[in-house]
N, C-alpha and C positions, 0 to 999 in steps of 0.2 A: 478554548479550553484546556486546564489538564487532568490527566487521565493516563494511570500507568502510575502509580506510585510507588510500586514493589521495592524497584531498584532505584530508579531514577525517572523525574517526574519530565513529563513529553507534553506538548502541546499538539493540538488536532484541530483543524478547522474543519466544520461542517460543510459539505460541499452542497449535497442533494438530498430528495428525498429518493430512497431505494426501493420500491415497492411498499406493498400497506406496510404501514405503522414503521417502518427503518428509516434508518438516516444513513447515507455514508460521510466517514468522518477521514481524513486525508491527515498523516503526521505533520506537523509544520519544518522537520528535519530530518537529516539523512542522520539513520540509526546505526550502518553500520556501512560499510565502502567493501562490496566485493564482488564474484564474478556471479553470472545468473547460475549456472551448472557447467562442470568441466564438460560435458559429453553431448549432451542432448541440448534444444533451445523450447521444449514441450513446460509446460508450467505443471502440470499432473507429475510429472515423476521431478521435478528440478529439486536443486540441492537447497535452490534457495527458500523452496516453498515448504520444505521438514524443517528448514530451521525457521521460517516464522510460527511457524504452527507446532515446533517442538521450541526448541530452548528458548527463544524470544518469548513468546506465550507464556511461558511456564516461570521466564524472567521478569517480566514486565511488569505482569498485573497480578496485582492481589487475587483471592480466591475471591471476593466480593465484585469485583471489577468484571472477572474473568465471566460470573453469572448476569452480568449486565449486557454483555457482548454476544451477540446474534449471529449465526454462521450465514458465510456467503456460499450457497452449494454444500461445499465438504470443510470449509475453510473460517478459523474463526479470524484470523488473518490473512490479509489480501497483497498482490499486488493491484493498482488499476488497471482498468484492461484500454487497452485505444481509443473506445467510444467514450469511457469514463473520465478519459483523460480530456477529452475533447468538452465534453459536457460542463466537466468541475472551469475549464478555461475559458467558456464560453460563460459563465457563471463569475466570473471574472476570479479564478482562483488566482493567488497568489504565487510565485515561484518560489520564494523564501530563502534562497540556494544558488546559487552560480554554478553548482556540480548539475554532470547529468544525474541520470536517476534510473532504475528498472519499471518500466510498463509488463503485462504478464503476456503479451502477446508476441507469438512468432513469425518469423517474417515467411507469407505463404511462398515465396519466390525463392528460400535460402532456406535449408534445414538447419544451417549453423546459427541461424542470429534470430535475435532478439530485440524488440523494440525497445528504445532508451527516451525517456522524456530531455530534453536539453533547458537549459536554462532560459530559453524565450519563452514565454506564454504560448502556450498552443502549438508547438514544434516539439515535432516527435520524429524519428527515424529510427535503424536497424545498426545494430551493432554485433560482431560476433557473442554468444552466448558465454562464453568464458572469456571475456576480455575481462580483469580485474579492474579495482578501482573505480565502480560504477556502484551511485548510491542506492541505498534499501530505504525509500519512504514509505511504511507499513499501513495499512487500511483497515479500518473498521466497520461493524456494521452495527451501531446502536438502537435500543427502540426509541421510536420518535417521541413518547412518554418520558422517558431520560431527561430529553433539551426540558420539558416541562417541569418535571419535577427538582433535577440538579442545574438548569442551568437559567429558569426564568424564575 
């Protein structure tokens, strides 16, 4: 599905239902190569979260599209958790890329590393959060009614 036409066409894949009347969509491509954060591996305070919900959100989506995006807790745009990544992989999520890309979960055994998805379906591992050149594949939530109205 194409969504995010303000600056560039982005293609998204519906991964699964995410709570009542919401569907999780993952961008098919990497939108940026970046570190997670230079000082922390915590999603809530990360530079990457600020960029996704600030500059990226403002530049990627029209005002009309922004009204269709549902918040995931406090974020309009977010990274998959390990749990969401596993669920999507089990449901046949295609990698669409040979590059690694960030997930939002911190390593519980190391305060300096964050999860990143591998290019192999279903594989993930931890790398230091200040590692440059890891891909960013944003995720969004859209109303399940969006699918019926615009895609069906």
